[in-house]
N, C-alpha and C positions, 0 to 999 in steps of 0.2 A: 529488609522489607523495601527499602528504596530501590534496591537492585531489581526486585521483582516488579515494581511499578514501572521502572524504566524499560525493562525487557518486555513487559506486557504491552506497553505503548508502542515500542519499536515493532513488535510482531504485528500488532493491529494496523499500524501505519503501512508497513510493507504489504500486508495482505490487501488492504484497500487499494493501493496503487496497482499492484499486480492484477487484481480482479478487474479494475477499470480498464487496464490495458488489454486484458484478455477479452473483455466485452467489446472493446473497440476493434480488436482483431477479428472477432467473429462477425461483427456488424459490417466490416469491410470485405468479408468473404475471403479472408486470407488464411491459408493454412499455416501451421506452425513451421513447416519446412520452408514455405514461401517467405515468411517473416525472417527466418534464419538467413536465407539467401540475401534478403534486403539489407541486413546488417552485417553481412560477411561473417556469420558465426556458424558453428556446427549445429545441425538440427537438434542434437541432444541438449544443447544449452537452452534453447527456447522451450523444448519439451519439459525440461526440469523447471524452468521458470514458471510455467503455467500448470504443472501437475504435481510437483513435489511439495509436501508439507514441510514447513520449517525452512523454506527457501530464504536465502540472504543475498539477494543480488546487489551489485554495486550501483551507485547512483549513475555511473557512466552507462551501464547496461540498460537501466531503466530509461535514461535519456535517449539512447540510441533506438530502443524499441518504440518509444513515444514518437520520436521524429519520423520513423518509418511509417507510423500510423497517422501522421499529420497532426501530432499533438506535442505538448511539452510538459515537463514536470515542473510544477510551481509550488511555492509555499504560500500558505494563507494563515492569518492569525486565528488562533482558537477563539471561539465565542467566550465572552466574559465568564459565564458559569463554569466552563471547562477550565479556564485559567485559574479560577478560585479553587476548584477541586483538584487540579493536577499540577499546574505550574507553580503556584504560590508555595504549596508544601515542599516541592522539590527545591526551590530556591532558598527556602528557609531551613533546609537540611532535615526535614522530617518526611515521613511517608504520607502519601495521600490517603484519604478516607477509603478503605478497601471496599466498603459497600457501595459507595458512590462510584468508585473506579470500575467495579464489576458491572454496575448498571450501565455506565457509559460505554464500556467495551462491548457489552452485549448489544447495545443499540447500534454501535458501529458495525458489528458483524451482520446484523439483520438488515441494515440499510443497503439497498441495492440501487445502483445508479439507473436512471431511466434508459431505455434502449436508445442507442445512437442511431441516427438516421444518416444514411450515406448519400 
């Protein structure tokens, strides 16, 4: 169960970062091929990043894409309720409350970043 929780959070986090980068790319009017050129990558790499499900990019790739879009990848602390629901159980060696986790992840998936202004 702990492995499920960890994997679910990992996927939701990567999805949120990739979606925010794709929103920034679109707001900048930059094609996927143009972004690939900017980071000296094959166009297929960027296409997969933004269109494949279950994508697992490296932090280095995300940082390069973010830099090309005038952004950076940063960490932020989880709000206290999320730490109680997610972090504390993991640190204590037990699984998080699956109902609370499902609710939280559903909210993450629905949350859309506001449109970026160029």
